[in-house]
N, C-alpha and C positions, 0 to 999 in steps of 0.2 A: 441397510436401508439406503435407497437411492438418494442422491443429494437433492433432487427436486422435492422429495418428500421431507427430508430433514429441514428444509427451509420453512416448513409449515408446522413443525413439531412444538409441543408444549412441555415444560418441565412439570412433571406430575408431583414434585415435591412442594410446589406452590399451591396452597389451598385456594379454591375459588368456588364458593358455595352457590354462586349464581350461574355458573356455566358460561361465562363470557368467552366468546371466540377470540376477540381482541383482548390481549392481556391488559388489565387496568393500569392506569398511570397512578402509582402510589406516590402522590405528590406530598410527601411528609418528610420532615427532618428527623423525627424521632418516633419511637414505638412504645406503647404502654405495655406494662407487664402485670400479670394477675397477682403476683406476689414474689417474694424473695426466691431467686433461683428458678422462676417460672417464665423464662423467656419464650417468645414465639419463634425464636430463631432470627429475629430481626431486632436490632437495638437502636441503631443510628445510621442514617442514610449514607454518611461518609464511609461507613464500613460495609454495609450491605443494604439492599433495597429489593423488594420482590420484582419490580419491573426490570431493573438492571440484571438481577439474577437470571431472569428468563432470557434476556439477550445474551448473557455470558454462556448460558446453557446451549443455546442454538449455535453460536459461533464456535464453541468448544467442540460440538458434534461435527460441524462443518470442517474444522481443521484437525479432527482426530486427536485432540489434546487431552491432558489430564486436568488442566486448570486454565481458565481464561479470565482475564480482568479487563473491564471496559473503562476507558479513560476519557477525560474531557476533550482530548485531541490526539491526533497521531503523534505530535511532538511531545505531549505529556507521556505517552507510552514509551517513546525512546528515552526520554529523560529518566523515567523510573528504572528502566533496564540498566542505564548507566550507573545507577546507584549501587549496582552489584560490584563495581570496581573501585580500586583505591589508588592513592598516590604511588607512582612507580610502575603501575600496570601498563602493559603494552597491548594496543588493539589494532588489528589490521582492518582497514576499511577499503571498500572498492573505490577505484579512482573516479568513477562516475556515479554520483549519488544526487538525490534531491538536495537543492541548495540549503534548505532549512536544516537538514541533517549535518551538512558540512559546517554550517555556522555554529550549530550546537557543539559539535565535536571540537571545533577550534576553541570555543569558549571553555569547554570542560578541560581541554588540554592545558590551557593557560592557567585557569583558576585552581585546578586540582592536581596539576602535574601528572596527568595521564598521557602517555605517549601514543599518539596516533600516527600510523604510516599508511600509505595508500599503494595499491597495485591493481593492475588490470587482471582481475581474478578470472574473467571469462577466457583468458588465454591459457589457463591451467598451469602456468609456470609460477607458482607462489611459494615453493618450499623455502626460498632464500629470505622471504619476508618474516618468517617466524624467528622469535628469539626465546631465550629462557624465561623472559618476563611476559610473553604473549598469553593473554587470558581469553581473547575472543576474536572472532572474525565477523565483520558486519558487511552485508551486501544486499543489493536489490537484484532481482533477476526476473524479467528484463530490467535494465537500469533506466533511470530517469535523467536525461531524455534520450540517450543514444541507443537504447534498446539492445545493449549487450546481454548475452545469455550465458550464464555460468552453470556448469554441470554441478548441481547441488550434491548429488550422491558421491561424486569423486572428491569434492572438497570436504564433505563430511567424514570420509574415511581418513583424510589427512588430519582434521581437527580432533577426531576421536583418538587417533594414535598418539596425539600430543597432549590430550586432556584439556583441549581448548573448546570454549563454547562457540557454536555456530549460530549466528543470529541472521535471520532472513526477513527482509521486508517484502511481504507478499501482496502489497497493495495493487500493483498493476494487473495481476491476474485474478485476484480474489480466490477464496477456497473453492469456487466453482471450477476453476481451471487447474489449480496446483495446490498440493499439500506438502510443504517442505518438511514437516515433522516426519512424514512417512519416508522421506529421502535421507533422513539422518540429521536434520537440523535440530537444535536444542530449544530455540526460541523463535517464534513467528510474530512479526509485528504487522499491524494494519493501520492505515488511516481509514477509519470507518466512515469518514466524510465522503469517500469516493464510491467504489462500486457497491459496497455493502449497504450504505445509506441510499445511494443511487438517485437522489433527487435534488442535490445541491441545496438542501434546506436545513442541514444541521452539521455540527462538527463532532467528531468522536475518534477514538483510537482503541486498539486492542493489543494485548500481549497474551500469547498462547504458549504453553509449555507442556512437556510430557513428563519430565522428572518431578516427582513429588517433593523432594527436598528443595529443588529450585523453585517450585511453585510456592512452597511455604515462605521462602525468603522474599519472593516478589509480592506475595499477598501482604506480608508485614510492611514492606515499603509502601504498598498501595494504600493501606489504611492509615499509615503514619503521615505520608506526604499530602494526602487529601485531594488527589486529582481525579476522583471517580466521576463517571458520567452521570449527569442528572437524570431523574426518572423520565421527564418528558423527552429528552434527547434519546434516551434508551428506547422509548416507545417508537420514535420516528425511525430509528435504524431497524428495529424489529419489523416495522411495516415495510421498509425498503427491502429487507432480506426476503420477504415473501415472494417478491417478483425477481429475485436475483437471477435465477436460471433463465427465464425467458428474456430478460434484459440483456444478459451476457450473450446469449445465442444470437439475438438480433444485432447487437452492437458489433460483435466480431465478424459476423457475416458482412455487415456494411463496411467494416474496416478493410476487409480483404478486397472488396470491389473498389473502394476508394484508393487503396494502395496501388492496385493495378492501373487505375485511371491516371494517377499521378505519374506513374512510370512512363506513360505515353505522352505527357505534356512537355513540350520543348523548353519551357521555362523552369522545369523542375530538374535539378542536377543530381539529386540523390534522394532515394526513398528507403527508409529503414523501418521494416515491419517484419517480425519473425515468421509471419504466415506466408511470406514469399519464399519460394524454394531456394532462391539465391542468397538469402540471409544466412550468414555463417553459423548462427545458432539454431537454424530450422530443425535439424535432425535431433539435437539435444532436447529441444522443446517437445518434439514428437514423443520422446522417451519419458520425459518427466512431467509433462503437462497434458491436460485434456483439451486445450484450445490455445489460441495465440493472442487472445486479448483484443482490446479495441483502441490501442494507442499507436499512432503513427508519427514518426518524426521525418521531416523532409526538408531539403534545402533548395532554395530558389536561386535565380541567377543574379539578383541584386538586392541591396537594401531598399531601393526605391520600390521594387515590386513587393517586398514585405509590407511596406507602408500602405500600398494600394490594397493588399489583401486584408490587412487588419482593419482598414477603414471601410472597405467595400463589401464585405460579405453581408448577406441579408438573413440567411438561415443559421449560419455558424457564428456563435458569439465569441468575441474577443474577451476572454476572461481566464483568470488563473484558477485552476482546479481540474478535475477529471472525474470520469466514472458516473456521470449523471445521464438522464434520459436525453438531454439536449447535447448537441455537438458543440464543443468548445475548441478554440484555437488559442494557443499560448505562445508567447515570445520569450523563450527561456532566458535570454541574455539580459532582459530588463525585468523579468518577473520571477520565475521559480529559482533562477540561478544568479540573481543580481549580486549576491554577496560572495559568490565563488571567485577566488583570485583569478586574475587574467591569465596567468600561466597555466592554471588548471583547465580553464575553458579552452585555451589553445591546444593543450595536449589532448583534450577529449573531442576536438573538432567541433566545438560549439561556437559558432560565429554569428555575426549579425544578419545572416541569411537563413538561419535554421529556425524552423517552426515546429510546434508539436500539436497534433490533433488528438483530442479525445472524442471518439466517434460515438454518437448517440443512436437512438432507435428510430429516427425519422426515415422517410423513404430514401434509399441510397441514390436513386436517380436525381432526386431534388437536391441532395447534398452535392453530388457531382456537378450538376449544372451550376450551382452556386459557386463552387470552387473554380470551375472552368471560366465563368464570367470574370472573376477577379484576376485569375492567372493570365488570361489572354487580353486583358485591357491594355490600351496603349499608354505607355508611360509618358 
């Protein structure tokens, strides 16, 4: 079934005698039983709920998984996955990650004595990072915000050889563009707040796995820790997924046009977008992805110009997040990566002149004019 169609599918295991095309919001904490041992299949919303089950069904089909769990946030998803690991375990993480993930791993490392180390996984030279205690590798591809692209299939061969879990955050591309499980990953994570929800109106997260034993462990963690997504938020993300394909197509088409425009502006010193042929990960993405996404990172010539841009755009919103219909501009050094140590920022070339664009579905010419006006304004 084509992915455009999967976005519209319904789980036939959920009974609906009225034939509603929009899955009902089962806004209930608990479910009544007809008698002893006569469960409807739903007992308590912390464990399962029909609206959330429909959402998990659709995301599972989109990511080609065996089991999907919907969480109250992307960070809740990552936190649940970290419950798989114990004191003394070693986890390799990419050197360029969302700042919230870095903060979480730092806290877990200190409180639970799990050893995290980082490496530039996109370079492919990661063999020396593995130890006898290594249990997992965690990465984003493309990374946030520097858009580094890692060859998932190549890395998966290395992790499988060593019996190590490969965990991929697929938020930036969404399952519309990339399916890491098909490339050998063991766990896929999403911030459902972003492209899956698509409208900047709710928070959610997902964990998708292929191995049934691993799925059973995570489902136990899920129901025990109690971070499941609410019925109403599940419905909002379901509604967003219905337009995922057309939103992604429009947004990434806009992104390529804007990236090419930024390359021509004299005040822009660096444009990082995998859809540009000169991006070092361009060919890898052509192999492992179906599109290049809608996130652009770029560097301007001064901090003063950054301030003008953030204050002066009319169509582009200065806000933290990504993946919605509106175009957002984010300042990583004070927003998404504010808690990342200075030496890590420096190593990743994230400075006070770097900005990140999440391109929306507005008219690309209007967005380009808006950016041109603020880029070319007199300081």
